[in-house]
C-alpha positions, 0 to 999 in steps of 0.5 A, a space after each residue: 664547873 666552878 672553883 673558889 678563886 681569889 678574894 677581892 674586896 672581901 668577896 671570894 670570886 668563883 671561876 667559871 668554865 669559859 665556853 671558848 678557850 684559845 691556847 697561850 703562845 710561847 713567850 706570851 704575856 698574861 695580859 695578852 692572853 686575857 685580851 685574846 680570850 676576851 676577843 674570842 668570847 666577845 666580852 671585855 678582858 675584865 669580865 674574862 678575868 673575873 670569870 677566871 676567878 682572878 679577883 679584880 678590884 672592880 669593874 671600873 675603867 682603871 682596873 689595876 689588880 696588883 699581881 696581874 701579869 707579875 706573879 701567879 700563886 696556887 689560887 690563881 693557877 687553880 682558878 685559871 685551870 678550872 676556867 680554861 684547862 691551861 696548866 700551872 706551868 703555862 700560867 707561870 710562864 706568862 708572868 714576869 716572875 719568869 725573869 726573877 733572879 735575872 733582869 728583875 726582882 718580883 718584889 721590887 716590881 710589885 713595890 714599883 707597881 704602886 708608883 704612877 710610872 713603875 716602868 721608869 723607876 728602880 725596877 726595870 720592867 713595865 707593870 702597866 705598859 709594854 713595847 711591841 714589834 708591829 711585825 710580830 703582832 701582824 704575823 702572830 695575830 696580836 700576841 704580845 711577848 712578855 719580854 717586851 715589858 722589860 726596860 731593856 727590850 730594844 729591838 726585835 731580833 727576828 724582824 730587826 726593827 726597833 720596838 714601838 714605845 708609844 702609839 703615834 695616834 694617841 701618844 700614850 705608852 702602848 697598853 698603858 691605858 690612857 690618862 689612868 693606867 689600866 691593865 684590864 679594860 672593863 668597858 670594851 673588847 681590846 683588839 690584840 693588834 690595835 692600840 686600844 688605849 682610853 682616849 676621852 672614854 673611847 679606845 684608840 683605833 690605831 692598827 699597830 702593824 701599820 705603824 712604820 718602825 726603824 730598822 735596827 743596827 746589826 750590832 744592836 740586834 746581836 747585843 739584844 740576842 745576847 741579852 735575851 739569852 741571859 734573860 731567858 736562862 739559855 746561857 750562863 753569863 760570864 764577866 772577865 772570864 768568870 762565870 757569874 749568876 744572872 742577877 749579878 750580870 744584870 747588876 753589872 749591866 745596870 752599873 754600866 748604864 748608870 756610869 754612862 749616864 753619869 759621864 755624859 756628854 764627856 764620856 762619849 769622846 772617851 769611848 771608842 766606836 760609839 755610833 753617831 745615832 747612839 750618841 744623839 739618842 743618849 743625849 736626848 735621853 739625858 734631857 728627858 730623864 733630867 740631869 738631876 733628881 736621881 733618875 740616872 738609876 731608872 730604866 731606859 726611857 725608850 726602845 731607842 735609848 735601850 738600843 743605845 745602851 745595849 750597843 755601847 755596854 754589851 761589848 764592854 761586858 764581853 771582855 775575856 779576862 779581868 784585865 781587859 774588862 777593867 780596860 774597857 770600863 776605864 772611860 766610864 769609871 774615870 769620867 764618873 770620877 772626874 764628874 765627882 759622882 762615882 759614889 752615886 747611891 744607885 750604884 752602891 745599891 747594886 749587887 755586882 759580882 766581885 770581878 766587876 767590882 775589882 775591875 772598877 776599883 782598878 780604874 779609880 784614879 789614885 790620889 783622888 777623893 773618889 772611891 769605888 761604890 763597891 769598896 769595902 766600908 762604902 755605905 749602901 
């Protein structure tokens, strides 16, 4: 059976019915499923994707289809169904677009995908890489969860360990592809539980379940659970006693992360009960991101950094009313004002909810030149 697929380089690719099909798992990323399909069919993932009619750019080692794993469309759904019998709903569920309107914007992800390191840019998601829980990979036989690609993926709530960022053998970001990002390997079958980044033309053989990972702090685990509940639409978020849209809630969380970065290191002495490990990681990330260059608006640089931000910021956003929210935000706002960077452009671009903007405005020092980035008349 064949069905017309995606146009690639002016040529319409046809989907072919695959001999062996393995069902997607709940929460699995599209790339992970293609890798496992390649494994059972004993051929490279790029070949499986081509047989599905996904229209890759070519068979080179740096295959980077622009929509792969980010968003599906009618043509992709028809092609995948014809090749595998997997329903449209299950195909959509494996793409980052399930987080649209919450922790990310698909259009921004696609724009970031043209950059060299899209996971570190303005949109907080990895297009060509992923974090991972080695324990989950062992138990599942190599199923990579979709939410691991989000920049605030920090710890595994089930196994209570910090997620792995980089392969200890080759040093590259997991699933990054080595010197040049590859979403779909064209030269070899990628074992689902192995690193398989390209290292001097060969796949890295590091078996990820063998990598030792750190235990996660209990407060961080709970913070990650709450964050995931909002990201996956299981709960409707609130701020200061007011229900807000998920996108607005995530904008407020980003604003807190940026304010925290802008106030380092001084803000650490003003925030109550910051664990020592959090302070160390935040200062390390500040060095990695750079104190200048506008990188304070980028996503967390590592799972440990994401864990630190969630540990510090999530309790701030859990205030039960606007007055308490304003009080909790005071150290961040006042320190940023003291540093003269409260009007940073990445803050003004965020569409935070009104209750958050009011809570911030209430803490801007009176009689100073500082002003809230969301004050009416501020430029965006």
